[in-house]
C-alpha positions as CSV (number, residue, x, y, z in Angstrom):
1,X,0.0,0.0,0.0
2,X,2.8,2.4,0.9
3,X,4.6,1.8,-2.3
4,X,1.4,2.6,-4.2
5,X,0.9,5.8,-2.3
6,X,4.5,6.9,-3.1
7,X,3.9,6.2,-6.8
8,X,0.7,8.2,-6.8
9,X,2.3,11.1,-5.1
10,X,5.0,11.1,-7.8
11,X,2.4,11.1,-10.5
12,X,0.2,13.7,-9.0
13,X,3.0,15.9,-7.6
14,X,0.7,16.9,-4.8
15,X,-0.5,15.3,-1.6
16,X,-4.0,16.5,-2.2
17,X,-4.2,14.7,-5.5
18,X,-2.7,11.5,-4.0
19,X,-5.3,11.7,-1.2
20,X,-8.1,11.9,-3.6
21,X,-6.9,9.0,-5.7
22,X,-5.9,6.7,-2.8
23,X,-8.7,7.8,-0.5
24,X,-6.4,8.4,2.4
25,X,-6.2,11.5,4.7
26,X,-3.6,14.3,4.2
27,X,-1.9,13.2,7.4
28,X,-1.6,9.6,6.2
29,X,-0.2,10.6,2.9
30,X,2.2,13.1,4.5
31,X,3.5,10.5,6.9
32,X,4.2,8.1,4.0
33,X,6.1,10.8,2.1
34,X,8.2,11.7,5.2
35,X,9.0,8.1,5.9
36,X,9.9,7.5,2.2
37,X,12.3,10.5,2.1
38,X,13.9,9.6,5.4
39,X,14.5,6.0,4.1
40,X,15.9,7.4,0.9
41,X,18.3,9.8,2.6
42,X,19.5,7.1,5.1
43,X,20.2,4.7,2.2
44,X,22.1,7.2,0.1
45,X,25.6,5.8,0.0
46,X,28.5,8.0,0.8
47,X,29.4,8.2,-2.9
48,X,31.7,10.9,-4.1
49,X,30.0,13.5,-6.3
50,X,32.6,15.0,-8.6
51,X,30.7,18.0,-10.0
52,X,28.1,19.9,-8.0
53,X,26.0,22.9,-8.7
54,X,25.0,25.5,-6.1
55,X,21.9,27.6,-6.7
56,X,19.0,29.2,-4.8
57,X,15.3,28.8,-5.0
58,X,12.7,31.2,-3.7
59,X,10.5,29.6,-1.0
60,X,7.9,32.4,-1.0
61,X,7.6,35.9,-2.2
62,X,10.1,38.3,-0.6
63,X,13.5,37.3,0.7
64,X,12.8,33.7,1.8
65,X,15.1,31.3,-0.1
66,X,16.4,27.8,-0.1
67,X,20.0,26.7,-1.0
68,X,20.0,23.8,-3.5
69,X,23.0,21.6,-4.1
70,X,22.8,19.4,-7.2
71,X,24.8,16.5,-8.6
72,X,25.4,17.8,-12.1
73,X,26.3,14.4,-13.6
74,X,23.2,12.6,-12.3
75,X,20.8,15.6,-12.3
76,X,19.7,15.0,-8.7
77,X,19.3,17.2,-5.6
78,X,21.9,16.3,-3.0
79,X,21.1,18.9,-0.3
80,X,18.5,21.5,0.5
81,X,19.3,24.2,3.0
82,X,17.1,27.0,4.5
83,X,18.1,30.5,3.4
84,X,21.0,31.4,1.1
85,X,23.6,32.3,3.6
86,X,27.2,31.0,4.0
87,X,25.9,28.9,6.9
88,X,23.2,27.3,4.8
89,X,25.7,26.0,2.3
90,X,28.3,25.2,5.0
91,X,25.9,22.7,6.4
92,X,26.3,20.6,3.2
93,X,30.1,20.6,3.3
94,X,30.0,19.8,7.0
95,X,27.9,16.7,6.4
96,X,30.4,15.2,3.9
97,X,33.2,12.8,4.8
98,X,36.8,13.9,4.2
99,X,36.9,11.6,1.2
100,X,33.7,13.1,-0.3
101,X,35.0,16.7,0.2
102,X,38.3,15.7,-1.4
103,X,36.5,14.0,-4.3
104,X,34.6,17.1,-5.4
105,X,36.4,18.3,-8.5
106,X,34.4,21.4,-9.3
107,X,31.5,23.6,-8.1
108,X,29.4,25.6,-10.5
109,X,27.8,28.7,-8.9
110,X,26.9,32.3,-9.4
111,X,29.0,35.1,-7.8
112,X,26.9,35.2,-4.6
113,X,29.6,36.0,-2.0
114,X,28.1,33.9,0.9
115,X,28.2,30.8,-1.3
116,X,31.8,31.6,-2.4
117,X,32.8,32.1,1.3
118,X,31.3,28.8,2.4
119,X,33.0,26.9,-0.4
120,X,36.4,28.4,0.3
121,X,36.1,27.4,3.9
122,X,34.6,24.0,3.4
123,X,36.3,22.6,0.3
124,X,40.0,21.7,-0.1
125,X,41.8,23.7,-2.9
126,X,38.5,25.5,-3.6
127,X,40.1,28.3,-5.4
128,X,40.8,25.9,-8.3
129,X,37.4,24.3,-8.1
130,X,34.9,27.2,-8.1
131,X,33.5,27.8,-11.6
132,X,31.4,31.0,-11.9
133,X,28.5,30.0,-14.1
134,X,28.5,31.5,-17.6
135,X,24.7,31.7,-17.7
136,X,24.8,34.0,-14.6
137,X,27.4,36.2,-16.3
138,X,25.4,36.4,-19.5
139,X,22.3,37.3,-17.4
140,X,24.2,40.2,-15.9
141,X,25.4,41.6,-19.3
142,X,21.8,41.1,-20.7
143,X,20.5,43.2,-17.8
144,X,23.1,45.9,-18.7
145,X,21.9,45.9,-22.3
146,X,18.3,46.2,-21.2
147,X,19.1,49.0,-18.9
148,X,20.7,50.9,-21.7
149,X,17.8,50.1,-24.0
150,X,15.2,51.4,-21.6
151,X,17.1,54.7,-21.0
152,X,17.7,55.2,-24.8
153,X,14.1,54.4,-25.5
154,X,12.9,57.0,-23.1
155,X,15.3,59.5,-24.6
156,X,14.2,58.8,-28.2
157,X,10.5,58.8,-27.2
158,X,10.9,62.3,-26.0
159,X,11.8,63.3,-29.5
160,X,8.9,61.4,-30.9
161,X,11.0,58.5,-32.2
162,X,9.7,55.0,-31.5
163,X,12.5,53.0,-33.1
164,X,13.1,51.0,-29.9
165,X,9.5,50.4,-29.0
166,X,8.7,46.7,-28.6
167,X,12.3,45.6,-29.0
168,X,13.0,44.6,-25.4
169,X,13.2,40.8,-26.0
170,X,15.0,41.0,-29.3
171,X,18.2,42.2,-27.6
172,X,18.2,39.4,-25.0
173,X,18.3,36.5,-27.5
174,X,21.6,35.1,-28.6
175,X,21.9,36.1,-32.3
176,X,21.6,32.5,-33.5
177,X,18.4,32.0,-31.4
178,X,16.5,35.1,-32.6
179,X,13.0,33.9,-33.8
180,X,12.3,34.4,-37.5
181,X,9.4,36.8,-36.8
182,X,11.8,39.3,-35.2
183,X,14.7,39.2,-37.7
184,X,13.6,41.9,-40.2
185,X,12.8,44.4,-37.5
186,X,15.9,43.6,-35.5
187,X,18.2,44.1,-38.5
188,X,17.0,47.7,-38.7
189,X,17.6,48.6,-35.0
190,X,20.8,46.5,-34.8
191,X,22.5,48.4,-37.6
192,X,21.3,51.8,-36.3
193,X,23.8,54.1,-34.5
194,X,22.4,53.3,-31.0
195,X,24.1,52.8,-27.6
196,X,21.9,49.7,-27.2
197,X,23.2,48.2,-30.5
198,X,26.8,48.8,-29.3
199,X,26.1,47.1,-26.0
200,X,24.4,44.2,-27.7
201,X,27.5,43.7,-29.9
202,X,29.7,43.7,-26.8
203,X,27.4,41.2,-25.2
204,X,27.3,38.8,-28.2
205,X,31.1,38.9,-28.4
206,X,31.4,38.0,-24.7
207,X,29.4,34.9,-25.4
208,X,32.3,33.7,-27.5
209,X,34.6,33.5,-24.4
210,X,33.4,30.0,-23.5
211,X,34.0,28.7,-27.0
212,X,37.7,29.3,-26.7
213,X,39.8,26.1,-26.9
214,X,42.2,26.7,-24.0
215,X,42.4,28.7,-20.8
216,X,45.3,30.9,-22.1
217,X,43.3,31.6,-25.3
218,X,40.3,32.5,-23.2
219,X,42.4,34.8,-21.0
220,X,43.7,36.7,-24.1
221,X,40.2,36.9,-25.5
222,X,38.9,38.4,-22.3
223,X,41.7,41.0,-22.2
224,X,40.8,42.1,-25.7
225,X,37.1,42.2,-24.9
226,X,37.7,44.0,-21.6
227,X,39.5,46.8,-23.5
228,X,36.5,47.2,-25.8
229,X,34.0,47.1,-23.0
230,X,35.9,49.8,-21.0
231,X,36.3,52.1,-24.0
232,X,32.6,51.9,-24.9
233,X,31.7,54.5,-22.3
234,X,28.6,52.5,-21.5
235,X,28.4,52.6,-17.8
236,X,26.3,49.4,-17.2
237,X,28.5,47.4,-19.5
238,X,31.7,48.7,-17.8
239,X,30.3,47.6,-14.4
240,X,29.8,44.1,-15.7
241,X,33.2,44.1,-17.2
242,X,34.7,45.1,-13.9
243,X,32.7,42.4,-12.1
244,X,34.0,39.7,-14.4
245,X,37.6,41.0,-14.2
246,X,37.5,40.9,-10.4
247,X,36.6,37.2,-10.5
248,X,38.3,36.2,-13.7
249,X,40.2,33.2,-12.1
250,X,37.0,31.5,-11.2
251,X,35.4,32.4,-14.6
252,X,38.4,30.8,-16.4
253,X,38.2,27.7,-14.2
254,X,35.5,26.6,-16.6
255,X,38.3,25.6,-19.0
256,X,39.6,23.1,-16.5
257,X,36.2,21.5,-15.7
258,X,33.8,22.4,-18.5
259,X,30.7,22.5,-16.3
260,X,27.8,24.9,-16.0
261,X,24.8,25.2,-13.8
262,X,22.4,24.3,-16.6
263,X,21.4,21.0,-14.8
264,X,20.7,22.9,-11.6
265,X,18.5,25.4,-13.5
266,X,16.6,22.4,-15.0
267,X,16.1,21.0,-11.5
268,X,15.0,24.5,-10.4
269,X,12.3,24.4,-13.1
270,X,11.1,21.0,-11.8
271,X,11.0,22.4,-8.2
272,X,9.0,25.4,-9.5
273,X,6.5,23.1,-11.1
274,X,6.1,21.2,-7.8
275,X,5.6,24.5,-5.9
276,X,3.1,25.8,-8.4
277,X,1.0,22.6,-8.4
278,X,0.9,22.7,-4.7
279,X,0.0,26.4,-4.7
280,X,3.0,27.1,-2.6
281,X,4.3,25.8,0.7
282,X,3.8,27.4,4.1
283,X,6.3,25.1,5.9
284,X,9.9,24.9,4.8
285,X,10.3,21.3,6.0
286,X,7.4,20.2,3.8
287,X,9.0,22.0,0.8
288,X,12.3,20.3,1.5
289,X,10.7,16.9,1.7
290,X,8.8,17.4,-1.6
291,X,12.1,18.4,-3.3
292,X,13.9,15.3,-2.1
293,X,11.0,13.1,-3.0
294,X,10.7,14.4,-6.6
295,X,14.2,15.4,-7.4
296,X,16.5,13.5,-5.0
297,X,16.9,10.3,-7.0
298,X,16.3,8.4,-3.8
299,X,15.4,4.8,-3.1
300,X,12.1,5.5,-1.4
301,X,10.3,2.2,-1.2
302,X,10.0,0.1,2.0
303,X,11.8,-3.3,1.9
């Protein structure tokens, strides 16, 4: 019976749905789920996870977050911590054996300083293992482009020129991913003498950093790009350039490990789906249990 309830919870993604199908109370279904997750976590062998991703997930609106640690090779959630502080991630490292900590080869994360601090304190030779995620960096440069677009659009609108109206999303696509329906209009604004167009060109060139063949080649490429970005006189772009420069060693660690947080982002999408189907969670423990059940890759069934 318990195995069947676990299967139905997996299929429904909600306790309410499982209760309706199995005709059990919410408390009964919740107890089954809690027991299943506890079994799974206790059975999880002390395997070494070579590549991990560290990300955050909003628990509710505002500033309530969870820290999510993922196994990037197996696409499973390894750890869920409350908040997104150094202490919340330190709890993950503290729970590992010396062999497990030593076996972690690389950690993909964004530039959130508390996560960096916890990793430097909890992981041997962490300076060589932290890989600042390229998708986070591209997100930052995209935000800079959009900030310039908005300011320039307001300026041009005051002259009665609507050239940039309705173009917000066009600038945020990679040039190879721009939908066909936008290409004709985008060709017009892209080739215009606009600050936004210059920022977009700088952004698109930065994306080529991760396609370099070697770390020295990537370092040289970045040096050339940095000079262009700084000479652009585009303040938002210059700020992003300075941000990358200050953390360049961890950005270039990508070329030693070739990992990104793409798997973690995919898991975050699954977690968001679970949260949405359940109409949110009031209790952090229930949210953690649901994440482990659906995304932990655990052996949940009773013997």
